[in-house]
ChimeraX commands (.cxc) that place a marker at each C-alpha (Angstrom):
marker #1 position 0.00,0.00,0.00 radius 0.5
marker #1 position 1.49,3.31,-1.09 radius 0.5
marker #1 position -0.18,5.50,1.53 radius 0.5
marker #1 position -1.58,4.97,5.02 radius 0.5
marker #1 position -2.87,8.52,5.34 radius 0.5
marker #1 position -5.55,9.01,7.98 radius 0.5
marker #1 position -4.91,5.67,9.70 radius 0.5
marker #1 position -3.77,5.12,13.28 radius 0.5
marker #1 position -1.37,2.31,14.20 radius 0.5
marker #1 position -0.08,0.87,17.46 radius 0.5
marker #1 position 3.12,-1.19,17.41 radius 0.5
marker #1 position 3.67,-3.11,20.62 radius 0.5
marker #1 position 7.33,-3.93,21.16 radius 0.5
marker #1 position 8.11,-1.08,18.80 radius 0.5
marker #1 position 11.58,-0.60,20.28 radius 0.5
marker #1 position 12.61,-4.11,19.35 radius 0.5
marker #1 position 14.25,-5.42,16.22 radius 0.5
marker #1 position 11.15,-6.18,14.14 radius 0.5
marker #1 position 9.00,-3.54,15.83 radius 0.5
marker #1 position 11.40,-0.68,15.09 radius 0.5
marker #1 position 11.63,-1.71,11.44 radius 0.5
marker #1 position 7.83,-1.67,11.30 radius 0.5
marker #1 position 7.67,1.76,12.92 radius 0.5
marker #1 position 10.07,3.28,10.40 radius 0.5
marker #1 position 8.22,1.73,7.47 radius 0.5
marker #1 position 4.86,2.98,8.75 radius 0.5
marker #1 position 6.19,6.51,9.14 radius 0.5
marker #1 position 7.32,6.48,5.51 radius 0.5
marker #1 position 3.71,5.80,4.47 radius 0.5
marker #1 position 2.25,8.89,6.16 radius 0.5
marker #1 position -0.29,7.55,8.68 radius 0.5
marker #1 position -2.06,9.93,11.04 radius 0.5
marker #1 position -0.58,8.26,14.15 radius 0.5
marker #1 position 2.16,5.73,14.89 radius 0.5
marker #1 position 2.05,4.86,18.58 radius 0.5
marker #1 position 4.60,2.58,20.28 radius 0.5
marker #1 position 4.21,0.60,23.49 radius 0.5
marker #1 position 7.42,-0.88,24.91 radius 0.5
marker #1 position 9.02,-1.37,28.32 radius 0.5
marker #1 position 12.50,-1.62,26.73 radius 0.5
marker #1 position 13.31,-4.79,28.64 radius 0.5
marker #1 position 14.53,-6.32,25.36 radius 0.5
marker #1 position 13.89,-3.46,22.92 radius 0.5
marker #1 position 16.35,-0.57,22.66 radius 0.5
marker #1 position 15.67,3.15,22.85 radius 0.5
marker #1 position 18.31,3.87,20.21 radius 0.5
marker #1 position 16.21,1.94,17.68 radius 0.5
marker #1 position 13.60,4.70,17.91 radius 0.5
marker #1 position 15.84,7.70,18.56 radius 0.5
marker #1 position 15.90,8.95,14.93 radius 0.5
marker #1 position 12.08,8.94,14.76 radius 0.5
marker #1 position 11.27,9.88,18.36 radius 0.5
marker #1 position 9.64,13.19,17.41 radius 0.5
marker #1 position 7.34,11.49,14.89 radius 0.5
marker #1 position 5.83,8.83,17.15 radius 0.5
marker #1 position 3.72,8.64,20.29 radius 0.5
marker #1 position 5.63,6.60,22.86 radius 0.5
marker #1 position 4.08,4.86,25.84 radius 0.5
marker #1 position 6.59,3.15,28.09 radius 0.5
marker #1 position 5.54,0.22,30.24 radius 0.5
marker #1 position 4.50,-3.40,30.61 radius 0.5
marker #1 position 2.35,-5.10,27.96 radius 0.5
marker #1 position 0.52,-6.87,30.82 radius 0.5
marker #1 position -0.55,-3.56,32.40 radius 0.5
marker #1 position -4.24,-3.41,31.48 radius 0.5
marker #1 position -4.66,0.31,32.15 radius 0.5
marker #1 position -1.63,1.17,30.04 radius 0.5
marker #1 position -2.71,-1.07,27.17 radius 0.5
marker #1 position -6.17,0.52,27.31 radius 0.5
marker #1 position -4.52,3.92,26.80 radius 0.5
marker #1 position -2.34,2.51,24.03 radius 0.5
marker #1 position -5.24,1.16,21.92 radius 0.5
marker #1 position -7.49,4.20,22.34 radius 0.5
marker #1 position -8.45,5.55,18.92 radius 0.5
marker #1 position -6.26,3.00,17.11 radius 0.5
marker #1 position -7.29,1.35,13.83 radius 0.5
marker #1 position -4.64,-1.39,13.57 radius 0.5
marker #1 position -2.46,-3.06,16.19 radius 0.5
marker #1 position 0.78,-4.73,15.14 radius 0.5
marker #1 position 1.54,-6.85,18.21 radius 0.5
marker #1 position 5.25,-7.66,18.32 radius 0.5
marker #1 position 5.90,-7.47,22.07 radius 0.5
marker #1 position 7.47,-10.62,23.51 radius 0.5
marker #1 position 10.63,-11.98,25.09 radius 0.5
marker #1 position 12.13,-13.21,21.81 radius 0.5
marker #1 position 14.40,-16.14,22.56 radius 0.5
marker #1 position 13.98,-19.90,22.74 radius 0.5
marker #1 position 17.09,-20.37,24.95 radius 0.5
marker #1 position 15.97,-17.59,27.29 radius 0.5
marker #1 position 12.54,-19.17,27.58 radius 0.5
marker #1 position 14.14,-22.44,28.67 radius 0.5
marker #1 position 15.99,-20.53,31.40 radius 0.5
marker #1 position 13.09,-18.20,32.31 radius 0.5
marker #1 position 9.84,-20.02,31.48 radius 0.5
marker #1 position 7.61,-18.11,33.89 radius 0.5
marker #1 position 8.61,-14.65,32.72 radius 0.5
marker #1 position 8.61,-15.60,29.05 radius 0.5
marker #1 position 5.15,-17.13,29.01 radius 0.5
marker #1 position 3.70,-14.39,31.23 radius 0.5
marker #1 position 4.76,-11.70,28.78 radius 0.5
marker #1 position 3.78,-13.64,25.67 radius 0.5
marker #1 position 0.46,-15.09,26.79 radius 0.5
marker #1 position -0.85,-12.62,29.38 radius 0.5
marker #1 position 0.39,-9.71,27.27 radius 0.5
marker #1 position -1.42,-10.97,24.19 radius 0.5
marker #1 position -4.73,-11.59,25.94 radius 0.5
marker #1 position -4.52,-8.10,27.44 radius 0.5
marker #1 position -3.97,-6.56,24.00 radius 0.5
marker #1 position -6.83,-8.55,22.49 radius 0.5
marker #1 position -9.29,-7.74,25.27 radius 0.5
marker #1 position -8.53,-4.03,25.21 radius 0.5
marker #1 position -8.67,-3.99,21.40 radius 0.5
marker #1 position -12.20,-5.38,21.50 radius 0.5
marker #1 position -13.34,-2.68,23.91 radius 0.5
marker #1 position -11.65,0.08,21.92 radius 0.5
marker #1 position -13.18,-0.97,18.60 radius 0.5
marker #1 position -9.84,-1.69,16.92 radius 0.5
marker #1 position -10.34,-2.80,13.32 radius 0.5
marker #1 position -7.69,-5.54,13.25 radius 0.5
marker #1 position -4.87,-6.99,15.36 radius 0.5
marker #1 position -1.90,-8.61,13.61 radius 0.5
marker #1 position 0.03,-10.85,15.99 radius 0.5
marker #1 position 3.61,-12.09,15.68 radius 0.5
marker #1 position 3.81,-15.86,16.07 radius 0.5
marker #1 position 6.73,-18.17,15.32 radius 0.5
marker #1 position 7.75,-21.16,13.24 radius 0.5
marker #1 position 8.92,-22.72,16.50 radius 0.5
marker #1 position 5.31,-23.82,17.13 radius 0.5
marker #1 position 5.85,-26.67,14.64 radius 0.5
marker #1 position 8.56,-28.30,16.75 radius 0.5
marker #1 position 10.82,-30.91,15.24 radius 0.5
marker #1 position 8.52,-32.51,12.68 radius 0.5
marker #1 position 10.20,-34.29,9.77 radius 0.5
marker #1 position 7.59,-32.85,7.39 radius 0.5
marker #1 position 9.04,-30.17,5.08 radius 0.5
marker #1 position 8.03,-27.59,4.14 radius 0.5
marker #1 position 5.95,-26.63,7.18 radius 0.5
marker #1 position 2.35,-25.79,6.32 radius 0.5
marker #1 position -0.20,-24.07,8.51 radius 0.5
marker #1 position -2.49,-27.09,8.89 radius 0.5
marker #1 position 0.19,-29.23,10.55 radius 0.5
marker #1 position -0.32,-30.12,14.22 radius 0.5
marker #1 position 1.64,-27.94,16.63 radius 0.5
marker #1 position 4.44,-29.54,18.65 radius 0.5
marker #1 position 6.23,-26.79,20.61 radius 0.5
marker #1 position 9.54,-27.81,22.17 radius 0.5
marker #1 position 10.15,-24.75,24.35 radius 0.5
marker #1 position 8.14,-22.42,26.61 radius 0.5
marker #1 position 8.58,-19.70,23.97 radius 0.5
marker #1 position 7.06,-21.90,21.27 radius 0.5
marker #1 position 4.25,-23.04,23.57 radius 0.5
marker #1 position 3.47,-19.42,24.41 radius 0.5
marker #1 position 3.25,-18.48,20.75 radius 0.5
marker #1 position 0.95,-21.43,20.11 radius 0.5
marker #1 position -1.28,-20.27,22.94 radius 0.5
marker #1 position -1.39,-16.78,21.40 radius 0.5
marker #1 position -2.66,-18.24,18.14 radius 0.5
marker #1 position -5.46,-20.04,19.99 radius 0.5
marker #1 position -6.35,-16.85,21.82 radius 0.5
marker #1 position -6.52,-14.94,18.55 radius 0.5
marker #1 position -8.78,-17.58,17.03 radius 0.5
marker #1 position -11.09,-17.51,20.04 radius 0.5
marker #1 position -11.31,-13.70,20.11 radius 0.5
marker #1 position -12.17,-13.73,16.43 radius 0.5
marker #1 position -14.91,-16.30,16.94 radius 0.5
marker #1 position -16.37,-14.98,20.19 radius 0.5
marker #1 position -15.91,-11.21,19.90 radius 0.5
marker #1 position -15.64,-10.89,16.10 radius 0.5
marker #1 position -12.30,-9.14,16.53 radius 0.5
marker #1 position -10.33,-9.36,13.30 radius 0.5
marker #1 position -7.08,-11.14,14.17 radius 0.5
marker #1 position -4.28,-12.37,11.92 radius 0.5
marker #1 position -1.31,-14.44,13.13 radius 0.5
marker #1 position 2.01,-14.46,11.28 radius 0.5
marker #1 position 4.42,-17.32,11.92 radius 0.5
marker #1 position 7.86,-15.79,11.42 radius 0.5
marker #1 position 10.69,-17.97,10.12 radius 0.5
marker #1 position 14.15,-16.90,11.40 radius 0.5
marker #1 position 14.05,-13.17,10.81 radius 0.5
marker #1 position 17.24,-11.13,10.42 radius 0.5
marker #1 position 18.24,-7.62,9.47 radius 0.5
marker #1 position 19.19,-4.14,10.69 radius 0.5
marker #1 position 18.76,-3.32,14.39 radius 0.5
marker #1 position 18.88,-6.96,15.49 radius 0.5
marker #1 position 20.94,-7.02,18.68 radius 0.5
marker #1 position 24.32,-8.71,18.03 radius 0.5
marker #1 position 25.54,-8.36,21.62 radius 0.5
marker #1 position 22.93,-10.21,23.66 radius 0.5
marker #1 position 23.87,-13.59,25.07 radius 0.5
marker #1 position 20.72,-14.77,23.29 radius 0.5
marker #1 position 21.64,-13.15,19.97 radius 0.5
marker #1 position 20.18,-14.81,16.88 radius 0.5
marker #1 position 22.60,-16.68,14.67 radius 0.5
marker #1 position 23.12,-14.10,11.89 radius 0.5
marker #1 position 24.06,-11.08,14.04 radius 0.5
marker #1 position 26.14,-13.43,16.19 radius 0.5
marker #1 position 28.03,-14.78,13.17 radius 0.5
marker #1 position 28.58,-11.27,11.76 radius 0.5
marker #1 position 29.95,-10.09,15.10 radius 0.5
marker #1 position 32.31,-13.05,15.49 radius 0.5
marker #1 position 33.60,-12.77,11.93 radius 0.5
marker #1 position 34.28,-9.05,12.38 radius 0.5
marker #1 position 36.30,-9.84,15.52 radius 0.5
marker #1 position 38.21,-12.66,13.77 radius 0.5
marker #1 position 36.81,-15.21,16.20 radius 0.5
marker #1 position 35.53,-18.75,15.45 radius 0.5
marker #1 position 31.82,-19.06,14.73 radius 0.5
marker #1 position 29.98,-20.95,17.50 radius 0.5
marker #1 position 27.66,-23.59,16.06 radius 0.5
marker #1 position 25.48,-25.69,18.35 radius 0.5
marker #1 position 25.53,-29.22,16.93 radius 0.5
marker #1 position 26.93,-30.33,13.57 radius 0.5
marker #1 position 25.85,-27.26,11.59 radius 0.5
marker #1 position 23.69,-29.28,9.21 radius 0.5
marker #1 position 20.51,-28.03,10.85 radius 0.5
marker #1 position 18.65,-25.80,8.41 radius 0.5
marker #1 position 16.55,-22.66,8.61 radius 0.5
marker #1 position 14.40,-20.50,6.36 radius 0.5
marker #1 position 16.21,-17.20,6.92 radius 0.5
marker #1 position 13.97,-14.22,6.13 radius 0.5
marker #1 position 15.00,-10.59,5.80 radius 0.5
marker #1 position 13.06,-8.26,8.09 radius 0.5
marker #1 position 11.82,-6.12,5.18 radius 0.5
marker #1 position 9.80,-9.10,3.97 radius 0.5
marker #1 position 8.20,-9.40,7.40 radius 0.5
marker #1 position 7.35,-5.70,7.45 radius 0.5
marker #1 position 5.60,-6.11,4.09 radius 0.5
marker #1 position 3.67,-9.11,5.42 radius 0.5
marker #1 position 2.42,-7.15,8.45 radius 0.5
marker #1 position 1.07,-4.32,6.31 radius 0.5
marker #1 position -0.59,-6.76,3.91 radius 0.5
marker #1 position -2.13,-8.60,6.86 radius 0.5
marker #1 position -3.82,-5.40,8.01 radius 0.5
marker #1 position -5.90,-5.12,4.86 radius 0.5
marker #1 position -6.22,-8.55,3.19 radius 0.5
marker #1 position -9.92,-9.35,2.87 radius 0.5
marker #1 position -9.92,-13.05,3.76 radius 0.5
marker #1 position -7.15,-12.99,6.38 radius 0.5
marker #1 position -9.02,-12.53,9.71 radius 0.5
marker #1 position -9.11,-15.57,11.95 radius 0.5
marker #1 position -6.23,-17.23,10.07 radius 0.5
marker #1 position -2.55,-17.97,10.50 radius 0.5
marker #1 position 0.15,-17.53,7.86 radius 0.5
marker #1 position 3.74,-18.66,7.43 radius 0.5
marker #1 position 6.07,-15.75,6.70 radius 0.5
marker #1 position 9.40,-16.88,5.30 radius 0.5
marker #1 position 11.27,-17.11,2.02 radius 0.5
marker #1 position 10.58,-20.77,1.23 radius 0.5
marker #1 position 14.32,-21.53,1.00 radius 0.5
marker #1 position 16.31,-23.96,3.16 radius 0.5
marker #1 position 19.86,-23.05,4.26 radius 0.5
marker #1 position 22.11,-24.96,6.68 radius 0.5
marker #1 position 24.16,-23.12,9.29 radius 0.5
marker #1 position 27.35,-24.26,7.58 radius 0.5
marker #1 position 26.10,-22.82,4.29 radius 0.5
marker #1 position 25.16,-19.60,6.05 radius 0.5
marker #1 position 28.65,-19.37,7.57 radius 0.5
marker #1 position 30.24,-19.81,4.14 radius 0.5
marker #1 position 28.11,-17.03,2.60 radius 0.5
marker #1 position 28.84,-14.61,5.43 radius 0.5
marker #1 position 32.56,-15.37,5.32 radius 0.5
marker #1 position 32.59,-14.65,1.59 radius 0.5
marker #1 position 30.57,-11.43,1.86 radius 0.5
marker #1 position 32.74,-10.12,4.69 radius 0.5
marker #1 position 36.02,-11.32,3.22 radius 0.5
marker #1 position 36.87,-13.17,6.42 radius 0.5
marker #1 position 38.63,-16.46,7.01 radius 0.5
marker #1 position 36.15,-19.02,8.32 radius 0.5
marker #1 position 36.74,-20.92,11.56 radius 0.5
marker #1 position 34.04,-22.86,13.37 radius 0.5
marker #1 position 33.71,-24.15,16.93 radius 0.5
marker #1 position 31.11,-26.87,17.41 radius 0.5
marker #1 position 29.22,-26.79,20.71 radius 0.5
marker #1 position 26.65,-29.20,22.20 radius 0.5
marker #1 position 23.13,-28.95,20.79 radius 0.5
marker #1 position 20.72,-26.78,22.80 radius 0.5
marker #1 position 17.46,-27.80,24.41 radius 0.5
marker #1 position 14.43,-26.54,22.49 radius 0.5
marker #1 position 16.20,-26.15,19.13 radius 0.5
marker #1 position 14.59,-27.76,16.08 radius 0.5
marker #1 position 16.57,-29.60,13.43 radius 0.5
marker #1 position 15.04,-28.27,10.21 radius 0.5
marker #1 position 12.68,-25.43,9.34 radius 0.5
marker #1 position 11.27,-24.45,5.96 radius 0.5
marker #1 position 8.13,-22.42,5.22 radius 0.5
marker #1 position 5.36,-23.25,2.80 radius 0.5
marker #1 position 4.24,-19.70,1.96 radius 0.5
marker #1 position 1.46,-20.67,-0.44 radius 0.5
marker #1 position -1.34,-19.45,1.83 radius 0.5
marker #1 position 0.35,-16.10,2.47 radius 0.5
marker #1 position 0.95,-15.65,-1.25 radius 0.5
marker #1 position -2.65,-16.46,-2.21 radius 0.5
marker #1 position -4.52,-14.61,0.57 radius 0.5
marker #1 position -2.20,-11.82,1.69 radius 0.5
marker #1 position -0.53,-11.23,-1.66 radius 0.5
marker #1 position 2.80,-11.79,0.09 radius 0.5
marker #1 position 5.97,-12.47,-1.88 radius 0.5
marker #1 position 9.45,-12.07,-0.36 radius 0.5
marker #1 position 11.11,-9.23,-2.23 radius 0.5
marker #1 position 14.55,-9.53,-0.62 radius 0.5
marker #1 position 16.53,-12.76,-0.99 radius 0.5
marker #1 position 19.02,-14.13,1.52 radius 0.5
marker #1 position 22.24,-12.75,0.05 radius 0.5
marker #1 position 20.79,-9.29,-0.58 radius 0.5
marker #1 position 19.44,-9.23,2.97 radius 0.5
marker #1 position 22.79,-10.30,4.39 radius 0.5
marker #1 position 24.58,-7.54,2.45 radius 0.5
marker #1 position 22.15,-4.93,3.81 radius 0.5
marker #1 position 22.51,-6.29,7.34 radius 0.5
marker #1 position 26.30,-6.25,7.24 radius 0.5
marker #1 position 26.26,-2.70,5.85 radius 0.5
marker #1 position 23.97,-1.58,8.68 radius 0.5
marker #1 position 26.19,-3.06,11.37 radius 0.5
marker #1 position 29.26,-1.45,9.80 radius 0.5
marker #1 position 27.57,1.94,9.41 radius 0.5
marker #1 position 26.17,1.89,12.96 radius 0.5
marker #1 position 29.60,0.95,14.36 radius 0.5
marker #1 position 28.15,-1.91,16.41 radius 0.5
marker #1 position 30.76,-4.41,15.22 radius 0.5
marker #1 position 33.88,-5.09,17.29 radius 0.5
marker #1 position 37.29,-4.13,16.03 radius 0.5
marker #1 position 39.99,-6.79,15.71 radius 0.5
marker link #1:1,2 radius 0.2
marker link #1:2,3 radius 0.2
marker link #1:3,4 radius 0.2
marker link #1:4,5 radius 0.2
marker link #1:5,6 radius 0.2
marker link #1:6,7 radius 0.2
marker link #1:7,8 radius 0.2
marker link #1:8,9 radius 0.2
marker link #1:9,10 radius 0.2
marker link #1:10,11 radius 0.2
marker link #1:11,12 radius 0.2
marker link #1:12,13 radius 0.2
marker link #1:13,14 radius 0.2
marker link #1:14,15 radius 0.2
marker link #1:15,16 radius 0.2
marker link #1:16,17 radius 0.2
marker link #1:17,18 radius 0.2
marker link #1:18,19 radius 0.2
marker link #1:19,20 radius 0.2
marker link #1:20,21 radius 0.2
marker link #1:21,22 radius 0.2
marker link #1:22,23 radius 0.2
marker link #1:23,24 radius 0.2
marker link #1:24,25 radius 0.2
marker link #1:25,26 radius 0.2
marker link #1:26,27 radius 0.2
marker link #1:27,28 radius 0.2
marker link #1:28,29 radius 0.2
marker link #1:29,30 radius 0.2
marker link #1:30,31 radius 0.2
marker link #1:31,32 radius 0.2
marker link #1:32,33 radius 0.2
marker link #1:33,34 radius 0.2
marker link #1:34,35 radius 0.2
marker link #1:35,36 radius 0.2
marker link #1:36,37 radius 0.2
marker link #1:37,38 radius 0.2
marker link #1:38,39 radius 0.2
marker link #1:39,40 radius 0.2
marker link #1:40,41 radius 0.2
marker link #1:41,42 radius 0.2
marker link #1:42,43 radius 0.2
marker link #1:43,44 radius 0.2
marker link #1:44,45 radius 0.2
marker link #1:45,46 radius 0.2
marker link #1:46,47 radius 0.2
marker link #1:47,48 radius 0.2
marker link #1:48,49 radius 0.2
marker link #1:49,50 radius 0.2
marker link #1:50,51 radius 0.2
marker link #1:51,52 radius 0.2
marker link #1:52,53 radius 0.2
marker link #1:53,54 radius 0.2
marker link #1:54,55 radius 0.2
marker link #1:55,56 radius 0.2
marker link #1:56,57 radius 0.2
marker link #1:57,58 radius 0.2
marker link #1:58,59 radius 0.2
marker link #1:59,60 radius 0.2
marker link #1:60,61 radius 0.2
marker link #1:61,62 radius 0.2
marker link #1:62,63 radius 0.2
marker link #1:63,64 radius 0.2
marker link #1:64,65 radius 0.2
marker link #1:65,66 radius 0.2
marker link #1:66,67 radius 0.2
marker link #1:67,68 radius 0.2
marker link #1:68,69 radius 0.2
marker link #1:69,70 radius 0.2
marker link #1:70,71 radius 0.2
marker link #1:71,72 radius 0.2
marker link #1:72,73 radius 0.2
marker link #1:73,74 radius 0.2
marker link #1:74,75 radius 0.2
marker link #1:75,76 radius 0.2
marker link #1:76,77 radius 0.2
marker link #1:77,78 radius 0.2
marker link #1:78,79 radius 0.2
marker link #1:79,80 radius 0.2
marker link #1:80,81 radius 0.2
marker link #1:81,82 radius 0.2
marker link #1:82,83 radius 0.2
marker link #1:83,84 radius 0.2
marker link #1:84,85 radius 0.2
marker link #1:85,86 radius 0.2
marker link #1:86,87 radius 0.2
marker link #1:87,88 radius 0.2
marker link #1:88,89 radius 0.2
marker link #1:89,90 radius 0.2
marker link #1:90,91 radius 0.2
marker link #1:91,92 radius 0.2
marker link #1:92,93 radius 0.2
marker link #1:93,94 radius 0.2
marker link #1:94,95 radius 0.2
marker link #1:95,96 radius 0.2
marker link #1:96,97 radius 0.2
marker link #1:97,98 radius 0.2
marker link #1:98,99 radius 0.2
marker link #1:99,100 radius 0.2
marker link #1:100,101 radius 0.2
marker link #1:101,102 radius 0.2
marker link #1:102,103 radius 0.2
marker link #1:103,104 radius 0.2
marker link #1:104,105 radius 0.2
marker link #1:105,106 radius 0.2
marker link #1:106,107 radius 0.2
marker link #1:107,108 radius 0.2
marker link #1:108,109 radius 0.2
marker link #1:109,110 radius 0.2
marker link #1:110,111 radius 0.2
marker link #1:111,112 radius 0.2
marker link #1:112,113 radius 0.2
marker link #1:113,114 radius 0.2
marker link #1:114,115 radius 0.2
marker link #1:115,116 radius 0.2
marker link #1:116,117 radius 0.2
marker link #1:117,118 radius 0.2
marker link #1:118,119 radius 0.2
marker link #1:119,120 radius 0.2
marker link #1:120,121 radius 0.2
marker link #1:121,122 radius 0.2
marker link #1:122,123 radius 0.2
marker link #1:123,124 radius 0.2
marker link #1:124,125 radius 0.2
marker link #1:125,126 radius 0.2
marker link #1:126,127 radius 0.2
marker link #1:127,128 radius 0.2
marker link #1:128,129 radius 0.2
marker link #1:129,130 radius 0.2
marker link #1:130,131 radius 0.2
marker link #1:131,132 radius 0.2
marker link #1:132,133 radius 0.2
marker link #1:133,134 radius 0.2
marker link #1:134,135 radius 0.2
marker link #1:135,136 radius 0.2
marker link #1:136,137 radius 0.2
marker link #1:137,138 radius 0.2
marker link #1:138,139 radius 0.2
marker link #1:139,140 radius 0.2
marker link #1:140,141 radius 0.2
marker link #1:141,142 radius 0.2
marker link #1:142,143 radius 0.2
marker link #1:143,144 radius 0.2
marker link #1:144,145 radius 0.2
marker link #1:145,146 radius 0.2
marker link #1:146,147 radius 0.2
marker link #1:147,148 radius 0.2
marker link #1:148,149 radius 0.2
marker link #1:149,150 radius 0.2
marker link #1:150,151 radius 0.2
marker link #1:151,152 radius 0.2
marker link #1:152,153 radius 0.2
marker link #1:153,154 radius 0.2
marker link #1:154,155 radius 0.2
marker link #1:155,156 radius 0.2
marker link #1:156,157 radius 0.2
marker link #1:157,158 radius 0.2
marker link #1:158,159 radius 0.2
marker link #1:159,160 radius 0.2
marker link #1:160,161 radius 0.2
marker link #1:161,162 radius 0.2
marker link #1:162,163 radius 0.2
marker link #1:163,164 radius 0.2
marker link #1:164,165 radius 0.2
marker link #1:165,166 radius 0.2
marker link #1:166,167 radius 0.2
marker link #1:167,168 radius 0.2
marker link #1:168,169 radius 0.2
marker link #1:169,170 radius 0.2
marker link #1:170,171 radius 0.2
marker link #1:171,172 radius 0.2
marker link #1:172,173 radius 0.2
marker link #1:173,174 radius 0.2
marker link #1:174,175 radius 0.2
marker link #1:175,176 radius 0.2
marker link #1:176,177 radius 0.2
marker link #1:177,178 radius 0.2
marker link #1:178,179 radius 0.2
marker link #1:179,180 radius 0.2
marker link #1:180,181 radius 0.2
marker link #1:181,182 radius 0.2
marker link #1:182,183 radius 0.2
marker link #1:183,184 radius 0.2
marker link #1:184,185 radius 0.2
marker link #1:185,186 radius 0.2
marker link #1:186,187 radius 0.2
marker link #1:187,188 radius 0.2
marker link #1:188,189 radius 0.2
marker link #1:189,190 radius 0.2
marker link #1:190,191 radius 0.2
marker link #1:191,192 radius 0.2
marker link #1:192,193 radius 0.2
marker link #1:193,194 radius 0.2
marker link #1:194,195 radius 0.2
marker link #1:195,196 radius 0.2
marker link #1:196,197 radius 0.2
marker link #1:197,198 radius 0.2
marker link #1:198,199 radius 0.2
marker link #1:199,200 radius 0.2
marker link #1:200,201 radius 0.2
marker link #1:201,202 radius 0.2
marker link #1:202,203 radius 0.2
marker link #1:203,204 radius 0.2
marker link #1:204,205 radius 0.2
marker link #1:205,206 radius 0.2
marker link #1:206,207 radius 0.2
marker link #1:207,208 radius 0.2
marker link #1:208,209 radius 0.2
marker link #1:209,210 radius 0.2
marker link #1:210,211 radius 0.2
marker link #1:211,212 radius 0.2
marker link #1:212,213 radius 0.2
marker link #1:213,214 radius 0.2
marker link #1:214,215 radius 0.2
marker link #1:215,216 radius 0.2
marker link #1:216,217 radius 0.2
marker link #1:217,218 radius 0.2
marker link #1:218,219 radius 0.2
marker link #1:219,220 radius 0.2
marker link #1:220,221 radius 0.2
marker link #1:221,222 radius 0.2
marker link #1:222,223 radius 0.2
marker link #1:223,224 radius 0.2
marker link #1:224,225 radius 0.2
marker link #1:225,226 radius 0.2
marker link #1:226,227 radius 0.2
marker link #1:227,228 radius 0.2
marker link #1:228,229 radius 0.2
marker link #1:229,230 radius 0.2
marker link #1:230,231 radius 0.2
marker link #1:231,232 radius 0.2
marker link #1:232,233 radius 0.2
marker link #1:233,234 radius 0.2
marker link #1:234,235 radius 0.2
marker link #1:235,236 radius 0.2
marker link #1:236,237 radius 0.2
marker link #1:237,238 radius 0.2
marker link #1:238,239 radius 0.2
marker link #1:239,240 radius 0.2
marker link #1:240,241 radius 0.2
marker link #1:241,242 radius 0.2
marker link #1:242,243 radius 0.2
marker link #1:243,244 radius 0.2
marker link #1:244,245 radius 0.2
marker link #1:245,246 radius 0.2
marker link #1:246,247 radius 0.2
marker link #1:247,248 radius 0.2
marker link #1:248,249 radius 0.2
marker link #1:249,250 radius 0.2
marker link #1:250,251 radius 0.2
marker link #1:251,252 radius 0.2
marker link #1:252,253 radius 0.2
marker link #1:253,254 radius 0.2
marker link #1:254,255 radius 0.2
marker link #1:255,256 radius 0.2
marker link #1:256,257 radius 0.2
marker link #1:257,258 radius 0.2
marker link #1:258,259 radius 0.2
marker link #1:259,260 radius 0.2
marker link #1:260,261 radius 0.2
marker link #1:261,262 radius 0.2
marker link #1:262,263 radius 0.2
marker link #1:263,264 radius 0.2
marker link #1:264,265 radius 0.2
marker link #1:265,266 radius 0.2
marker link #1:266,267 radius 0.2
marker link #1:267,268 radius 0.2
marker link #1:268,269 radius 0.2
marker link #1:269,270 radius 0.2
marker link #1:270,271 radius 0.2
marker link #1:271,272 radius 0.2
marker link #1:272,273 radius 0.2
marker link #1:273,274 radius 0.2
marker link #1:274,275 radius 0.2
marker link #1:275,276 radius 0.2
marker link #1:276,277 radius 0.2
marker link #1:277,278 radius 0.2
marker link #1:278,279 radius 0.2
marker link #1:279,280 radius 0.2
marker link #1:280,281 radius 0.2
marker link #1:281,282 radius 0.2
marker link #1:282,283 radius 0.2
marker link #1:283,284 radius 0.2
marker link #1:284,285 radius 0.2
marker link #1:285,286 radius 0.2
marker link #1:286,287 radius 0.2
marker link #1:287,288 radius 0.2
marker link #1:288,289 radius 0.2
marker link #1:289,290 radius 0.2
marker link #1:290,291 radius 0.2
marker link #1:291,292 radius 0.2
marker link #1:292,293 radius 0.2
marker link #1:293,294 radius 0.2
marker link #1:294,295 radius 0.2
marker link #1:295,296 radius 0.2
marker link #1:296,297 radius 0.2
marker link #1:297,298 radius 0.2
marker link #1:298,299 radius 0.2
marker link #1:299,300 radius 0.2
marker link #1:300,301 radius 0.2
marker link #1:301,302 radius 0.2
marker link #1:302,303 radius 0.2
marker link #1:303,304 radius 0.2
marker link #1:304,305 radius 0.2
marker link #1:305,306 radius 0.2
marker link #1:306,307 radius 0.2
marker link #1:307,308 radius 0.2
marker link #1:308,309 radius 0.2
marker link #1:309,310 radius 0.2
marker link #1:310,311 radius 0.2
marker link #1:311,312 radius 0.2
marker link #1:312,313 radius 0.2
marker link #1:313,314 radius 0.2
marker link #1:314,315 radius 0.2
marker link #1:315,316 radius 0.2
marker link #1:316,317 radius 0.2
marker link #1:317,318 radius 0.2
marker link #1:318,319 radius 0.2
marker link #1:319,320 radius 0.2
marker link #1:320,321 radius 0.2
marker link #1:321,322 radius 0.2
view
């Protein structure tokens, strides 16, 4: 959509990696309001600093009903990204992770109903599929979450379905497949694999790979996810449904390491570590439903996305020096 003039958006978790990319994209489309709700427990203020004067910022907990009620007031569309985004962290902190994901989502949904919000688009995760041997993953497969994070996201999908059926709230769930791109935190102990690899290569350190490195993922540039969220706001037959959002391409961690080493001109060294609890072996998205109903098509391929991500980290001076 070329213009969002006159529309009012709330992005929960708008200080985070995906949320801040959404905020910047929305602002480029000229909506009447872009409001952000974030407690900055995992999001970062610097992600929003360049656009701070153009947004309405509410700081606080997604589980705070009174605050969420203020956040959704007068809003047309909610893009609900707020979560604690890490499988390993959820294994270490299951209570906190599921409280934020599940209680936060039901709070957003309930307040959206009362405020007359037109549609809520909710971030889910490919981790809900678990370790099924079936590839590619399609939305009608049974869920088999292997971590508290995945179980929480599965619960959010059920909540969205129930709010659509009971309250007629238009809800759309997007199952993200291994998102990467600018403003993804490379320094967290729970850093996703791509920012972690980029950081280690820049510092001339071995790449840490949990397991044999033959596990595969459907790595998806964040710009594709931003497009999917906007499409999900307006697609006619989307409410009450769930969609895979990926690229539909399977890449092993060893292949990923090779591509990054080539793009960065770095010698490649790898340290193999024990496999982690909650990790799945293979992940690949069937994006047929998203293509047919949302009109979604990934516009940025893996290598282009990696080049943009590396350039961002270099320009933002977040990479270590040798």
